[in-house]
OpenMM code with the backbone's topology and positions (N, CA, C; nanometers):
from openmm import Vec3, app, unit

residues = "UNK UNK UNK UNK UNK UNK UNK UNK UNK UNK UNK UNK UNK UNK UNK UNK UNK UNK UNK UNK UNK UNK UNK UNK UNK UNK UNK UNK UNK UNK UNK UNK UNK UNK UNK UNK UNK UNK UNK UNK UNK UNK UNK UNK UNK UNK UNK UNK UNK UNK UNK UNK UNK UNK UNK UNK UNK UNK UNK UNK UNK UNK UNK UNK UNK UNK UNK UNK UNK UNK UNK UNK UNK UNK UNK UNK UNK UNK UNK UNK UNK UNK UNK UNK UNK UNK UNK UNK".split()
positions = [
    Vec3(-0.1675, 3.4187, 12.1880),
    Vec3(-0.0900, 3.5319, 12.1368),
    Vec3(0.0133, 3.5750, 12.2395),
    Vec3(-0.0274, 3.5685, 12.3690),
    Vec3(0.0669, 3.6139, 12.4712),
    Vec3(0.1821, 3.5143, 12.4863),
    Vec3(0.1504, 3.3847, 12.4721),
    Vec3(0.2558, 3.2860, 12.4915),
    Vec3(0.3678, 3.3013, 12.3886),
    Vec3(0.3378, 3.3051, 12.2590),
    Vec3(0.4478, 3.3210, 12.1622),
    Vec3(0.5114, 3.4588, 12.1716),
    Vec3(0.4364, 3.5575, 12.2213),
    Vec3(0.4914, 3.6926, 12.2308),
    Vec3(0.5976, 3.6981, 12.3400),
    Vec3(0.5870, 3.6120, 12.4394),
    Vec3(0.6842, 3.6164, 12.5488),
    Vec3(0.8231, 3.5687, 12.5042),
    Vec3(0.8344, 3.4533, 12.4389),
    Vec3(0.9694, 3.4087, 12.3983),
    Vec3(1.0265, 3.4911, 12.2839),
    Vec3(0.9406, 3.5525, 12.2048),
    Vec3(0.9923, 3.6265, 12.0894),
    Vec3(1.0818, 3.7434, 12.1301),
    Vec3(1.0374, 3.8280, 12.2244),
    Vec3(1.1249, 3.9420, 12.2590),
    Vec3(1.2594, 3.8945, 12.3120),
    Vec3(1.2598, 3.7866, 12.3879),
    Vec3(1.3871, 3.7353, 12.4381),
    Vec3(1.4739, 3.6902, 12.3211),
    Vec3(1.4123, 3.6199, 12.2261),
    Vec3(1.4898, 3.5744, 12.1104),
    Vec3(1.5394, 3.6935, 12.0297),
    Vec3(1.4526, 3.7935, 12.0156),
    Vec3(1.4940, 3.9108, 11.9395),
    Vec3(1.6100, 3.9805, 12.0095),
    Vec3(1.5997, 3.9937, 12.1414),
    Vec3(1.7098, 4.0576, 12.2149),
    Vec3(1.8365, 3.9739, 12.2005),
    Vec3(1.8208, 3.8428, 12.2081),
    Vec3(1.9385, 3.7570, 12.1953),
    Vec3(1.9988, 3.7704, 12.0558),
    Vec3(1.9126, 3.7738, 11.9550),
    Vec3(1.9640, 3.7864, 11.8179),
    Vec3(2.0322, 3.9211, 11.7990),
    Vec3(1.9686, 4.0265, 11.8492),
    Vec3(2.0306, 4.1590, 11.8368),
    Vec3(2.1628, 4.1608, 11.9129),
    Vec3(2.1644, 4.0990, 12.0297),
    Vec3(2.2886, 4.0950, 12.1070),
    Vec3(2.3979, 4.0214, 12.0311),
    Vec3(2.3620, 3.9093, 11.9681),
    Vec3(2.4616, 3.8349, 11.8911),
    Vec3(2.5099, 3.9173, 11.7729),
    Vec3(2.4170, 3.9838, 11.7063),
    Vec3(2.4560, 4.0668, 11.5921),
    Vec3(2.5546, 4.1740, 11.6375),
    Vec3(2.5268, 4.2352, 11.7521),
    Vec3(2.6167, 4.3406, 11.8006),
    Vec3(2.7519, 4.2799, 11.8387),
    Vec3(2.7482, 4.1667, 11.9065),
    Vec3(2.8739, 4.1041, 11.9481),
    Vec3(2.9572, 4.0659, 11.8257),
    Vec3(2.8921, 4.0078, 11.7259),
    Vec3(2.9659, 3.9686, 11.6059),
    Vec3(3.0088, 4.0915, 11.5265),
    Vec3(2.9238, 4.1930, 11.5254),
    Vec3(2.9544, 4.3109, 11.4440),
    Vec3(3.0699, 4.3893, 11.5057),
    Vec3(3.0821, 4.3886, 11.6361),
    Vec3(3.1874, 4.4684, 11.6990),
    Vec3(3.3262, 4.4078, 11.6776),
    Vec3(3.3473, 4.2801, 11.7095),
    Vec3(3.4839, 4.2272, 11.6935),
    Vec3(3.5223, 4.2033, 11.5482),
    Vec3(3.4251, 4.1716, 11.4619),
    Vec3(3.4606, 4.1372, 11.3242),
    Vec3(3.5232, 4.2533, 11.2476),
    Vec3(3.4618, 4.3721, 11.2480),
    Vec3(3.5233, 4.4813, 11.1705),
    Vec3(3.6618, 4.5157, 11.2223),
    Vec3(3.6837, 4.4976, 11.3516),
    Vec3(3.8164, 4.5264, 11.4064),
    Vec3(3.9151, 4.4175, 11.3631),
    Vec3(3.8687, 4.2925, 11.3613),
    Vec3(3.9610, 4.1838, 11.3294),
    Vec3(3.9886, 4.1761, 11.1790),
    Vec3(3.8878, 4.2020, 11.0976),
    Vec3(3.9069, 4.1888, 10.9532),
    Vec3(4.0175, 4.2817, 10.9027),
    Vec3(4.0119, 4.4123, 10.9310),
    Vec3(4.1203, 4.4988, 10.8829),
    Vec3(4.2494, 4.4740, 10.9587),
    Vec3(4.2373, 4.4190, 11.0791),
    Vec3(4.3571, 4.3982, 11.1597),
    Vec3(4.4400, 4.2827, 11.1030),
    Vec3(4.3762, 4.1847, 11.0418),
    Vec3(4.4505, 4.0690, 10.9920),
    Vec3(4.5418, 4.1045, 10.8748),
    Vec3(4.4934, 4.1749, 10.7725),
    Vec3(4.5836, 4.2072, 10.6605),
    Vec3(4.6831, 4.3174, 10.6944),
    Vec3(4.6538, 4.3986, 10.7949),
    Vec3(4.7409, 4.5121, 10.8238),
    Vec3(4.8687, 4.4747, 10.8997),
    Vec3(4.8626, 4.3841, 10.9980),
    Vec3(4.9844, 4.3615, 11.0774),
    Vec3(5.1069, 4.3227, 10.9960),
    Vec3(5.0961, 4.2354, 10.8932),
    Vec3(5.2183, 4.2030, 10.8170),
    Vec3(5.2761, 4.3263, 10.7497),
    Vec3(5.1907, 4.4139, 10.6996),
    Vec3(5.2408, 4.5358, 10.6357),
    Vec3(5.3037, 4.6270, 10.7407),
    Vec3(5.2387, 4.6365, 10.8547),
    Vec3(5.2916, 4.7228, 10.9601),
    Vec3(5.4264, 4.6687, 11.0082),
    Vec3(5.4332, 4.5389, 11.0285),
    Vec3(5.5581, 4.4812, 11.0768),
    Vec3(5.6663, 4.4935, 10.9699),
    Vec3(5.6281, 4.4827, 10.8442),
    Vec3(5.7273, 4.4905, 10.7369),
    Vec3(5.7800, 4.6328, 10.7235),
    Vec3(5.6937, 4.7302, 10.7349),
    Vec3(5.7380, 4.8685, 10.7164),
    Vec3(5.8295, 4.9147, 10.8292),
    Vec3(5.7911, 4.8949, 10.9573),
    Vec3(5.8846, 4.9354, 11.0633),
    Vec3(6.0119, 4.8522, 11.0601),
    Vec3(6.0020, 4.7279, 11.0136),
    Vec3(6.1223, 4.6456, 11.0018),
    Vec3(6.2209, 4.7083, 10.9054),
    Vec3(6.1706, 4.7598, 10.7945),
    Vec3(6.2582, 4.8265, 10.6984),
    Vec3(6.3196, 4.9507, 10.7620),
    Vec3(6.2397, 5.0263, 10.8351),
    Vec3(6.2913, 5.1463, 10.9012),
    Vec3(6.4032, 5.1079, 10.9977),
    Vec3(6.3833, 4.9997, 11.0720),
    Vec3(6.4857, 4.9578, 11.1677),
    Vec3(6.6118, 4.9131, 11.0936),
    Vec3(6.5936, 4.8405, 10.9848),
    Vec3(6.7104, 4.7954, 10.9091),
    Vec3(6.7891, 4.9149, 10.8571),
    Vec3(6.7186, 5.0141, 10.8044),
    Vec3(6.7870, 5.1330, 10.7535),
    Vec3(6.8468, 5.2133, 10.8691),
    Vec3(6.7780, 5.2139, 10.9822),
    Vec3(6.8254, 5.2945, 11.0945),
    Vec3(6.9513, 5.2324, 11.1558),
    Vec3(6.9650, 5.1025, 11.1496),
    Vec3(7.0811, 5.0388, 11.2117),
    Vec3(7.2108, 5.0681, 11.1353),
    Vec3(7.2162, 5.0502, 11.0029),
    Vec3(7.3427, 5.0745, 10.9325),
    Vec3(7.3695, 5.2224, 10.9068),
    Vec3(7.2700, 5.3095, 10.9302),
    Vec3(7.2868, 5.4504, 10.8977),
    Vec3(7.2950, 5.5420, 11.0200),
    Vec3(7.3482, 5.4975, 11.1322),
    Vec3(7.3556, 5.5899, 11.2466),
    Vec3(7.4389, 5.7143, 11.2176),
    Vec3(7.5502, 5.7068, 11.1421),
    Vec3(7.6265, 5.8295, 11.1162),
    Vec3(7.5529, 5.9228, 11.0215),
    Vec3(7.4664, 5.8683, 10.9356),
    Vec3(7.3954, 5.9521, 10.8387),
    Vec3(7.2742, 6.0208, 10.9015),
    Vec3(7.2235, 5.9657, 11.0088),
    Vec3(7.1055, 6.0267, 11.0708),
    Vec3(7.1343, 6.1700, 11.1165),
    Vec3(7.2373, 6.1950, 11.1949),
    Vec3(7.2627, 6.3333, 11.2366),
    Vec3(7.3152, 6.4183, 11.1208),
    Vec3(7.3848, 6.3561, 11.0257),
    Vec3(7.4417, 6.4333, 10.9150),
    Vec3(7.3311, 6.4762, 10.8188),
    Vec3(7.2333, 6.3874, 10.7946),
    Vec3(7.1252, 6.4194, 10.7006),
    Vec3(6.9903, 6.3885, 10.7661),
    Vec3(6.9434, 6.4768, 10.8525),
    Vec3(6.8154, 6.4504, 10.9206),
    Vec3(6.6980, 6.4516, 10.8240),
    Vec3(6.7166, 6.5050, 10.7037),
    Vec3(6.6081, 6.5086, 10.6054),
    Vec3(6.5562, 6.3685, 10.5761),
    Vec3(6.6439, 6.2710, 10.5729),
    Vec3(6.5988, 6.1339, 10.5451),
    Vec3(6.5078, 6.0850, 10.6577),
    Vec3(6.5445, 6.1172, 10.7794),
    Vec3(6.4625, 6.0731, 10.8915),
    Vec3(6.3255, 6.1414, 10.8873),
    Vec3(6.3207, 6.2666, 10.8461),
    Vec3(6.1937, 6.3398, 10.8459),
    Vec3(6.1027, 6.2889, 10.7334),
    Vec3(6.1590, 6.2595, 10.6195),
    Vec3(6.0757, 6.2164, 10.5072),
    Vec3(6.0009, 6.0866, 10.5386),
    Vec3(6.0683, 5.9802, 10.5824),
    Vec3(5.9940, 5.8578, 10.6127),
    Vec3(5.9064, 5.8734, 10.7360),
    Vec3(5.9385, 5.9688, 10.8221),
    Vec3(5.8593, 5.9858, 10.9436),
    Vec3(5.7243, 6.0488, 10.9118),
    Vec3(5.7130, 6.1186, 10.8016),
    Vec3(5.5862, 6.1847, 10.7698),
    Vec3(5.4775, 6.0847, 10.7288),
    Vec3(5.5040, 5.9923, 10.6357),
    Vec3(5.3955, 5.9021, 10.5950),
    Vec3(5.3677, 5.7924, 10.6965),
    Vec3(5.4542, 5.7703, 10.7935),
    Vec3(5.4386, 5.6555, 10.8823),
    Vec3(5.3869, 5.6877, 11.0223),
    Vec3(5.3547, 5.8123, 11.0548),
    Vec3(5.3015, 5.8346, 11.1898),
    Vec3(5.1692, 5.7617, 11.2102),
    Vec3(5.0891, 5.7504, 11.1053),
    Vec3(4.9626, 5.6782, 11.1175),
    Vec3(4.9900, 5.5317, 11.1486),
    Vec3(5.0877, 5.4730, 11.0838),
    Vec3(5.1191, 5.3321, 11.1091),
    Vec3(5.1690, 5.3153, 11.2527),
    Vec3(5.2507, 5.4101, 11.2980),
    Vec3(5.2998, 5.3998, 11.4357),
    Vec3(5.1840, 5.4121, 11.5338),
    Vec3(5.0907, 5.5024, 11.5054),
    Vec3(4.9749, 5.5166, 11.5933),
    Vec3(4.8928, 5.3886, 11.5918),
    Vec3(4.8799, 5.3264, 11.4758),
    Vec3(4.8036, 5.2014, 11.4679),
    Vec3(4.8727, 5.0938, 11.5507),
    Vec3(5.0029, 5.0884, 11.5439),
    Vec3(5.0762, 4.9877, 11.6218),
    Vec3(5.0566, 5.0132, 11.7706),
    Vec3(5.0674, 5.1388, 11.8117),
    Vec3(5.0495, 5.1703, 11.9531),
    Vec3(4.9052, 5.1455, 11.9947),
    Vec3(4.8119, 5.1751, 11.9061),
    Vec3(4.6705, 5.1576, 11.9400),
    Vec3(4.6323, 5.0102, 11.9412),
    Vec3(4.7049, 4.9263, 11.8690),
    Vec3(4.6714, 4.7843, 11.8614),
    Vec3(4.7927, 4.6992, 11.9003),
    Vec3(4.8320, 4.7038, 12.0275),
    Vec3(4.9493, 4.6240, 12.0689),
    Vec3(4.9207, 4.4746, 12.0663),
    Vec3(4.7933, 4.4367, 12.0740),
    Vec3(4.7596, 4.2945, 12.0730),
    Vec3(4.8052, 4.2291, 11.9427),
    Vec3(4.7927, 4.2989, 11.8328),
    Vec3(4.8326, 4.2417, 11.7040),
    Vec3(4.9822, 4.2108, 11.7055),
    Vec3(5.0614, 4.3036, 11.7559),
    Vec3(5.2055, 4.2814, 11.7577),
    Vec3(5.2385, 4.1651, 11.8513),
    Vec3(5.1656, 4.1548, 11.9616),
    Vec3(5.1924, 4.0463, 12.0552),
    Vec3(5.1551, 3.9123, 11.9915),
    Vec3(5.0454, 3.9092, 11.9170),
    Vec3(5.0037, 3.7843, 11.8530),
    Vec3(5.1058, 3.7420, 11.7485),
    Vec3(5.1583, 3.8377, 11.6752),
    Vec3(5.2548, 3.8052, 11.5709),
    Vec3(5.3940, 3.7978, 11.6321),
] * unit.nanometer
topology = app.Topology()
chain = topology.addChain("A")
for resn in residues:
    res = topology.addResidue(resn, chain)
    for name in ("N", "CA", "C"):
        topology.addAtom(name, app.Element.getBySymbol(name[0]), res)
């Protein structure tokens, strides 16, 4: 009984360790994979609009404020996950 009991706790710890290791990177990577193209596409549109509209920005700041409201979360995600942008 003692002999099989000795390797079991090590195996259990190893299995739990693997589960934790797999569980930690996977949830981060799974949502990260579908999100970067959307994130890159959305700021890309903002940049495209921002480039041809420099005279309209100071004249009509309302446009800048409206798109800035729904996208602060995306900007925070980009800043929080610079690795995704570097990979892409």
